[in-house]
C-alpha positions in Angstrom: 0.0 0.0 0.0 1.3 3.4 -0.9 0.9 6.4 1.4 2.4 9.9 0.9 3.6 12.6 3.2 4.6 16.1 2.2 8.2 17.4 2.4 9.8 20.7 1.2 12.9 20.5 -1.0 14.9 23.5 -2.0 14.6 24.1 -5.7 16.6 26.4 -8.0 14.9 27.8 -11.1 17.3 29.3 -13.6 15.8 32.1 -15.8 17.0 32.1 -19.4 16.2 34.3 -22.3 13.4 32.1 -23.5 12.4 29.8 -20.7 13.2 28.5 -17.2 14.9 25.4 -16.1 15.1 23.9 -12.6 16.8 21.4 -10.4 16.7 20.2 -6.8 20.2 19.9 -5.1 18.9 17.0 -2.9 17.4 15.0 -5.8 20.1 14.4 -8.4 19.0 13.8 -11.9 15.7 15.5 -11.7 15.5 18.6 -14.0 12.8 20.3 -16.0 12.0 23.3 -18.2 9.0 25.4 -18.8 8.0 28.8 -20.3 6.7 30.5 -17.1 7.5 30.3 -13.4 3.9 28.9 -12.7 4.4 26.2 -15.2 7.9 25.5 -13.9 6.6 24.9 -10.4 4.0 22.5 -11.7 6.2 20.4 -14.0 9.1 20.3 -11.5 6.7 19.0 -8.8 5.4 16.4 -11.2 9.0 15.4 -12.2 10.2 15.1 -8.6 7.1 13.1 -7.4 7.4 10.7 -10.4 11.1 10.2 -9.6 10.5 9.6 -5.9 7.7 7.1 -6.7 10.1 5.2 -9.0 12.7 5.1 -6.3 10.2 3.8 -3.7 8.8 1.2 -6.1 12.4 -0.1 -6.7 13.1 -0.2 -3.0 15.7 2.5 -3.3 16.2 5.1 -0.6 14.3 8.4 -0.9 16.5 11.4 -0.5 15.9 13.6 2.5 15.7 17.4 2.1 18.9 18.7 3.5 20.0 21.7 1.4 19.0 25.0 2.9 21.0 27.4 0.7 22.8 27.5 -2.6 26.2 29.1 -3.3 26.4 30.8 -6.7 30.0 32.0 -6.2 31.3 29.5 -8.8 28.5 30.0 -11.4 29.6 30.7 -14.9 27.7 33.8 -16.2 28.4 32.7 -19.8 26.0 29.7 -19.8 22.9 31.8 -20.4 21.3 32.1 -17.0 20.0 35.6 -16.5 18.9 35.1 -12.9 18.0 32.4 -10.4 14.9 31.9 -8.2 15.5 29.8 -5.1 12.5 28.6 -3.1 10.9 25.7 -1.3 8.9 23.2 -3.3 6.5 21.0 -1.4 6.2 17.5 -2.9 4.4 14.3 -2.0 7.0 11.8 -0.8 5.8 8.1 -1.0 5.9 6.0 2.1 5.4 2.3 1.5 3.9 -0.1 4.0 3.8 -3.8 3.7 0.3 -5.4 3.6 0.0 -8.6 5.6 
C-alpha cells in the first residue's frame, strides 16, 4: 500500500532568455524546463514526485531534504542564466507499508 507525506525541498529555477529550467540539489538527476514560473513549479513538482515514486517502487532510498542554501560563487555567467529563483517546493513523498 502506498501512502504519501509532504516534504519541502529547496529548488533552483534558472531564468534564461526564452524559458526557465530547474533542479533540486537534494534529488540528483531531476530537471525540468517550462515557459513560465507557474508552469515550472507544476512540472518540477510532477517530475520530482514521479522520480521519488520510482525510487520507492524499486526499494531505493528516498533522498531527504537537507540543502538550505545555494552558493552561486562559482557559477559561470556565460552559460545563459539571467537570474535564479530559489524557493521551497512542497512535494508528495511516497511511504510504503507492507500489507499482511
